[in-house]
C-alpha positions as CSV (number, residue, x, y, z in Angstrom):
1,M,11.3,10.1,11.8
2,S,12.0,9.6,8.2
3,I,11.7,5.9,7.0
4,W,15.2,6.3,5.6
5,G,16.6,6.8,9.1
6,K,15.3,3.4,10.0
7,I,16.9,1.8,7.0
8,L,20.2,3.5,7.8
9,G,23.2,1.2,7.4
10,G,21.3,-1.8,6.2
11,A,20.1,-2.9,9.7
12,A,16.5,-2.9,8.4
13,G,17.5,-5.4,5.7
14,M,18.9,-7.8,8.2
15,A,15.7,-7.4,10.3
16,L,13.5,-8.2,7.4
17,G,15.5,-10.9,5.8
18,G,14.3,-12.6,2.6
19,P,14.1,-10.9,-0.8
20,L,12.9,-7.6,0.7
21,G,15.9,-7.5,3.1
22,A,18.2,-8.4,0.2
23,L,16.8,-5.5,-1.8
24,I,17.6,-3.1,1.0
25,G,21.0,-4.6,1.5
26,A,21.8,-4.1,-2.2
27,V,21.5,-0.4,-2.0
28,A,21.8,0.5,1.7
29,G,25.4,1.7,1.4
30,H,24.2,4.4,-1.1
31,F,21.4,5.8,1.0
32,A,21.7,9.5,1.7
33,V,20.3,10.3,5.1
34,D,20.7,12.9,7.7
35,Q,21.9,10.9,10.7
36,K,21.5,13.7,13.1
37,N,17.8,14.1,12.4
38,D,16.8,10.7,11.1
39,G,18.9,8.2,13.0
40,P,17.3,5.5,15.1
41,K,15.9,6.8,18.4
42,S,17.3,5.6,21.7
43,D,15.4,3.2,23.9
44,G,14.8,6.0,26.3
45,D,12.9,8.0,23.8
46,P,9.2,7.8,24.4
47,S,8.5,7.9,20.7
48,H,10.6,4.7,20.2
49,R,8.5,1.7,18.8
50,D,9.3,-1.9,19.5
51,D,11.2,-3.8,16.9
52,E,8.1,-5.6,15.5
53,D,6.3,-2.3,14.8
54,V,9.3,-0.7,13.1
55,T,9.9,-3.8,11.0
56,R,6.2,-3.7,9.9
57,Q,6.5,-0.1,8.9
58,I,9.7,-0.7,6.9
59,G,8.3,-3.9,5.4
60,F,5.2,-2.1,4.2
61,T,7.2,0.8,2.7
62,I,9.8,-1.4,1.0
63,G,7.1,-3.9,-0.1
64,V,5.1,-1.2,-1.9
65,I,8.2,0.2,-3.6
66,A,9.4,-3.3,-4.7
67,L,5.9,-4.4,-5.9
68,G,5.3,-1.0,-7.5
69,A,8.6,-1.4,-9.5
70,K,7.7,-4.9,-10.6
71,M,4.2,-3.7,-11.7
72,A,5.8,-0.9,-13.7
73,K,7.6,-3.7,-15.7
74,A,4.4,-5.6,-16.1
75,D,3.1,-3.6,-19.1
76,G,6.6,-2.7,-20.2
77,V,6.0,1.0,-19.9
78,V,6.5,3.4,-17.0
79,T,4.5,6.6,-17.7
80,P,5.2,10.0,-16.2
81,D,1.8,9.8,-14.5
82,E,2.8,6.5,-12.8
83,I,6.0,8.1,-11.6
84,A,4.1,11.1,-10.3
85,A,1.6,8.8,-8.5
86,F,4.4,6.8,-7.0
87,R,5.8,10.0,-5.6
88,R,2.4,11.1,-4.4
89,V,1.9,7.9,-2.5
90,F,5.3,8.3,-0.7
91,R,5.3,12.1,-0.6
92,T,9.1,12.1,-0.4
93,A,11.1,15.1,0.5
94,P,13.4,16.3,-2.3
95,D,16.4,15.0,-0.4
96,E,14.8,11.5,-0.2
97,E,13.7,11.0,-3.8
98,E,17.1,9.7,-4.7
99,N,16.8,6.9,-2.1
100,V,13.4,5.9,-3.4
101,A,14.7,5.9,-7.0
102,R,17.6,3.6,-6.0
103,L,15.2,1.1,-4.4
104,F,12.7,1.3,-7.3
105,N,15.4,0.8,-9.9
106,Q,17.1,-2.0,-8.0
107,A,13.8,-3.8,-7.6
108,K,13.2,-3.5,-11.4
109,R,16.5,-5.1,-12.1
110,D,16.3,-7.7,-9.3
111,V,16.1,-11.3,-10.4
112,A,13.6,-12.1,-7.6
113,G,10.1,-12.3,-9.0
114,F,7.3,-10.1,-7.6
115,E,5.7,-13.3,-6.2
116,S,8.6,-13.6,-3.7
117,Y,8.1,-10.0,-2.5
118,A,4.4,-10.5,-2.1
119,A,4.8,-13.9,-0.4
120,Q,7.2,-12.4,2.1
121,L,4.8,-9.5,2.9
122,A,1.9,-12.1,3.2
123,R,3.9,-14.0,5.8
124,M,5.1,-10.9,7.7
125,L,1.6,-9.4,7.8
126,R,-0.5,-12.6,8.1
127,D,-2.1,-11.3,11.3
128,S,-2.8,-7.9,9.7
129,P,-5.1,-8.5,6.6
130,L,-6.1,-4.8,6.6
131,V,-2.5,-3.8,6.2
132,L,-2.1,-6.2,3.3
133,E,-5.2,-4.7,1.7
134,Q,-3.6,-1.3,2.2
135,V,-0.5,-2.5,0.2
136,L,-2.9,-3.4,-2.6
137,D,-4.6,0.0,-2.3
138,C,-1.3,1.8,-2.8
139,L,-0.5,-0.4,-5.9
140,F,-3.9,0.5,-7.4
141,V,-3.2,4.2,-6.8
142,I,0.0,3.9,-8.9
143,A,-1.7,1.7,-11.5
144,T,-4.6,4.0,-12.1
145,A,-2.5,7.2,-12.3
146,D,-2.5,7.3,-16.1
147,G,-6.3,7.0,-16.2
148,K,-6.5,3.2,-16.8
149,V,-5.3,-0.1,-15.6
150,T,-3.8,-2.2,-18.4
151,A,-4.6,-5.9,-18.8
152,D,-1.1,-6.8,-17.6
153,E,-1.3,-4.6,-14.6
154,M,-4.7,-6.1,-13.6
155,V,-3.3,-9.6,-13.9
156,F,-0.4,-8.5,-11.7
157,L,-2.8,-7.0,-9.1
158,R,-5.0,-10.1,-9.1
159,R,-2.0,-12.3,-8.5
160,V,-0.7,-10.1,-5.6
161,A,-4.2,-10.2,-4.1
162,E,-4.3,-14.0,-4.4
163,I,-0.9,-14.3,-2.6
164,F,-2.2,-12.0,0.1
165,G,-5.2,-14.2,0.6
166,I,-7.7,-11.7,-0.7
167,D,-10.6,-13.5,-2.3
168,T,-12.3,-12.7,-5.6
169,G,-15.2,-10.8,-4.0
170,E,-12.9,-8.6,-1.9
171,F,-10.6,-7.9,-4.8
172,A,-13.6,-6.7,-6.8
173,R,-14.6,-4.4,-4.0
174,I,-11.0,-2.9,-3.8
175,R,-10.9,-2.6,-7.6
176,E,-14.2,-0.7,-7.8
177,I,-13.0,1.7,-5.1
178,H,-10.1,2.7,-7.3
179,L,-11.9,3.0,-10.6
180,G,-13.5,6.3,-9.6
181,Q,-17.1,7.1,-8.7
182,D,-18.2,7.7,-12.3
183,E,-17.2,4.2,-13.4
184,S,-17.5,2.1,-10.3
185,D,-20.6,0.3,-8.8
186,P,-21.3,1.7,-5.3
187,F,-22.8,-1.6,-4.3
188,T,-19.6,-3.5,-5.2
189,I,-17.5,-0.9,-3.3
190,L,-19.5,-1.7,-0.2
191,G,-19.3,-5.5,-0.9
192,V,-23.0,-6.0,-1.1
193,K,-25.5,-7.2,-3.7
194,H,-28.0,-4.8,-5.4
195,D,-30.9,-6.5,-3.6
196,T,-29.3,-6.4,-0.1
197,P,-31.7,-4.8,2.5
198,L,-30.7,-1.2,3.3
199,D,-30.2,-2.0,7.0
200,E,-27.6,-4.6,6.1
201,I,-25.9,-2.2,3.7
202,R,-25.8,0.4,6.5
203,A,-24.2,-2.1,8.8
204,R,-21.7,-3.1,6.1
205,H,-20.8,0.6,5.6
206,R,-20.1,1.1,9.3
207,Q,-17.9,-2.0,9.3
208,L,-15.9,-0.7,6.3
209,V,-15.5,2.7,8.0
210,R,-14.1,1.0,11.1
211,E,-11.7,-1.2,9.2
212,N,-10.5,1.5,6.9
213,H,-10.4,4.5,9.3
214,P,-6.9,6.1,9.2
215,D,-6.7,5.9,13.1
216,M,-7.0,2.1,12.9
217,L,-4.2,1.9,10.4
218,M,-2.1,4.4,12.3
219,A,-2.5,2.1,15.4
220,Q,-1.1,-0.7,13.2
221,G,2.2,1.2,12.8
222,L,1.8,2.2,9.2
223,P,3.7,5.2,7.8
224,Q,2.0,8.5,6.9
225,E,1.9,7.6,3.2
226,A,-0.5,4.7,3.9
227,I,-2.7,6.9,6.1
228,D,-3.1,9.4,3.3
229,V,-4.2,6.6,0.9
230,A,-6.6,5.3,3.5
231,T,-8.1,8.7,3.9
232,E,-8.9,8.9,0.2
233,K,-10.3,5.4,0.3
234,L,-12.6,6.1,3.2
235,A,-14.0,9.1,1.3
236,R,-14.9,6.8,-1.6
237,I,-16.5,4.3,0.7
238,N,-18.6,7.1,2.3
239,A,-19.5,8.4,-1.2
240,A,-20.6,5.0,-2.2
241,W,-22.9,4.7,0.8
242,D,-24.4,8.1,0.1
243,Q,-25.1,7.1,-3.5
244,V,-26.7,3.8,-2.4
245,R,-28.8,5.5,0.3
246,K,-30.1,8.1,-2.2
247,L,-31.0,5.4,-4.7
248,R,-32.9,3.4,-2.1
249,E,-34.7,6.4,-0.6
250,A,-35.6,8.0,-4.0
């Protein structure tokens, strides 16, 4: 089911409430959706999810769009690469791009500050820290699309992480994952020190694989876009482990 079918008519905005719900409500009447194919499923449908799961999926999607729009304003420039990355994260069908653009542009104009969006997500997902980390991952994918993260974007990302309750060390680990293998420190990606014993690093690698496995995030009700980002992230975690292991065994 398309995420836009779940937003149909603004019902999702009422379910979310707060600034994210208001954002949906501001543009819901303009959404173009195929009600026949994308409308809400009936309770008798075995694929129907409970309200909490659907709300989480919608909150994640709208949250990334809203924060991505605010981040685009952070450095005052929206580059073609950033727009392409945004579309890659959401992999929208041609008939859905207009919907994403409406939300993106409304969020840029919205008087609500990005902190209010981030705070609402933090409250909504307070029992799902891995999902909050995935939101930050998506924002990093967008920020790094043009080959660099500007100082203003990094300040923005650090502040979002702070609101999410992600500490300095964990933020460094997430940041290194998205800098690329040629620039990043594999030890930092794994969240360990350079002198950490190999057995402890191996255990840490296994923990990160469990926490970031796409199946784990799928079980948390995240949309396919988040699963795709998680798959890329897991590949970088595994590459970091291979690099550390080769360094130690050399």
